[in-house]
Structures are given as C-alpha cells and as structure tokens.
C-alpha positions in Angstrom: 23.3 239.9 20.5 22.8 242.8 18.2 24.2 246.1 20.1 21.6 248.0 18.2 18.9 245.7 17.8 18.8 245.0 22.0 18.4 249.1 22.3 14.5 249.8 22.9 12.6 252.3 20.7 11.5 255.2 22.8 7.9 256.3 21.6 7.3 260.1 22.0 4.1 261.4 22.6 1.7 261.9 19.8 3.1 258.9 18.0 1.2 255.8 17.5 2.8 252.6 16.4 0.5 249.5 15.4 2.2 246.3 14.1 0.3 244.5 11.4 0.8 241.2 9.8 2.8 242.8 6.8 3.8 246.2 7.8 4.4 248.4 11.0 2.4 251.7 10.8 3.8 254.8 12.7 1.8 258.0 12.7 2.7 261.3 14.0 2.4 264.8 14.0 4.4 265.4 10.4 2.6 262.2 8.9 2.6 258.3 8.7 5.2 256.0 7.4 5.2 252.2 6.9 8.1 250.0 7.1 8.0 246.0 6.3 7.8 243.2 9.0 10.2 240.4 8.7 9.1 237.0 10.3 12.5 236.5 11.9 11.9 239.5 14.2 9.6 240.0 16.9 8.0 243.5 18.0 6.4 244.0 21.6 5.2 247.7 22.5 5.4 247.6 26.3 5.4 250.9 28.6 5.7 253.8 25.5 8.8 251.4 23.9 9.1 249.4 21.1 11.3 245.9 21.7 12.7 244.4 19.0 13.8 240.4 19.7 14.9 237.7 17.2 13.0 234.3 16.6 15.7 232.3 16.8 19.5 232.6 16.4 19.6 231.8 12.7 21.9 233.9 10.3 18.8 235.8 8.9 17.4 236.5 12.5 20.7 238.0 13.1 21.4 239.9 10.1 17.6 241.6 10.3 17.3 242.3 13.9 19.6 245.8 13.9 18.1 246.4 10.6 14.5 246.4 11.2 15.1 248.2 14.8 17.0 251.0 12.8 14.2 251.2 10.2 11.3 251.5 12.7 13.7 254.1 14.9 14.0 256.0 11.5 10.0 255.9 11.0 9.6 257.4 14.4 12.5 260.2 14.1 10.7 261.0 10.7 7.2 261.4 11.7 8.1 263.7 14.8 11.3 265.7 13.7 11.6 264.6 9.9 15.3 264.7 7.9 17.0 267.0 5.9 19.9 267.1 3.1 21.6 270.2 2.6 23.6 270.6 -0.9 25.6 273.4 -1.7 26.1 274.5 -5.4 29.5 275.8 -6.3 30.8 277.6 -9.7 30.9 280.8 -11.1 27.3 281.1 -12.6 25.6 278.3 -10.9 22.7 278.9 -9.6 19.6 276.8 -8.0 15.9 277.8 -7.5 13.1 276.1 -6.5 9.4 276.6 -8.5 6.4 275.0 -6.7 7.6 271.2 -6.8 10.7 271.6 -9.3 14.2 272.3 -8.4 16.1 274.3 -11.3 19.7 273.9 -11.6 21.8 276.0 -13.9 25.1 274.5 -13.6 27.1 275.2 -16.9 24.9 273.1 -19.4 23.1 274.7 -22.2 19.8 274.5 -20.6 18.5 274.4 -17.3 18.0 271.0 -15.7 14.6 270.8 -13.8 14.2 268.0 -11.1 10.9 267.3 -10.0 10.4 266.4 -6.4 7.9 263.7 -5.2 5.3 263.8 -2.7 6.4 264.5 0.7 9.4 266.5 0.1 10.2 269.9 0.0 13.0 272.1 -1.1 14.4 275.5 0.3 16.9 277.5 -1.1 19.3 280.2 0.5 21.8 281.6 -1.7 23.8 278.8 -3.2 22.2 276.0 -0.5 19.7 273.9 -1.3 17.9 272.2 1.6 15.7 269.0 1.2 13.2 268.2 3.9 10.9 265.2 4.5 10.0 262.5 7.1 11.3 259.5 4.8 14.9 259.3 5.2 15.9 256.8 2.3 13.6 259.3 0.0 15.3 262.5 1.2 18.6 260.8 0.7 17.9 259.4 -2.5 16.7 262.5 -3.9 19.8 264.6 -2.6 21.9 261.9 -4.5 20.2 262.3 -7.6 20.5 266.0 -7.5 24.1 265.8 -6.9 24.7 263.4 -9.5 23.5 266.0 -12.2 26.8 268.2 -11.6 29.3 265.9 -9.2 32.0 268.2 -7.8 35.2 268.0 -9.4 38.8 267.9 -7.9 40.4 270.9 -10.0 38.3 273.8 -8.7 35.9 272.1 -6.7 33.1 273.1 -8.9 29.8 271.0 -8.9 27.0 270.2 -6.3 28.3 268.7 -3.0 26.8 268.0 0.3 27.3 270.8 2.9 29.5 268.5 5.1 31.3 267.0 2.2 34.9 267.5 1.8 36.3 267.7 -1.6 40.1 266.3 -2.1 41.7 268.6 -4.2 44.2 267.8 -7.0 47.2 270.1 -8.6 46.7 270.9 -12.0 48.9 270.5 -14.7 52.7 272.0 -14.1 53.8 273.7 -17.4 57.3 273.1 -18.2 59.2 276.2 -17.7 
C-alpha cells in the first residue's frame, strides 16, 4: 500500500471538490484548479475528506496511487494557501524589477532580459529577491526554473540567479605560481 496514497485529503471549509469523468475540479477562495483522473484510481468524498484508492493491484495502479493523491492535495493547498518560490539575484550591478506582468532582469548581458509571466502568477521584488506566487504548484516551479536559467549561479564568485534556500558549492580559483 502506498504510504502517501492511503492518507485522506482533508477538504477545508470554503473549498469545493467535484469528481468528473475526466478531471477533478477544485474551487476555493484563491481560484479553481483541475487535475486529470486516472482510470486505475478511485476517488471517494466522505465526511469532508477525499479518499484515494486503487482499483486493482497492478503496477500501473500502484504507480498512480500516490501520484494522483499528491496532485489532488496540491490543488487543494493551492486554492487555499497558494505557493511561492523566492529567487535571489546576486552580483555587482545585477538588478530585478517587475513592470506589470513582466519581470525585467539586468544580469550582465548587453540588454535587459524581459520575462512575461503567464496568467495566474504574480511577482514581487524586495531588493534583490524576486518572489513568484500562484495557485498552481507546477506552474510556479516551472516559471521560477525558467527565470533561474537566464543566469544560473556560477561556482567561483557565486554570481547569478539562485533559489533563496539553494547552497552554491564554491570552487577555488586559479592558483598563480609564485
């Protein structure tokens, strides 16, 4: 039995979960999200909780059991609390700013790099820290990764765009002969 899959998902007050033929729709105070339904997993809503169980004990059912439960739990968390990723821009002259739905990065190139945010995401800047917020965990993580890819941190001086909790392993530079 999947340790993750057997845990029920508690539906908080103000959240509505409806199971359809092809997808599950979750509506809450921050918006609504959909997640696809798999035929090898069953969903039951009882007493303010969603129970996810396998149809049979095949390999595919075992694979999907924990995955589908986690995807649904992320939808419920997203419409209630939301998700955030914080990036830090480190380097002399490196700057980040938000102009409407665009993130503008000045990270050592000859031109500023403009990054359009998709619908449903917001960005805030505090000094050299960029915070991306949204209700879809996958989308927040993907956009944060794409912004980090503009100038990944380098190991010698530590310059670049990194996650706030990321640790950059530093390397020693060239040692000159004396």
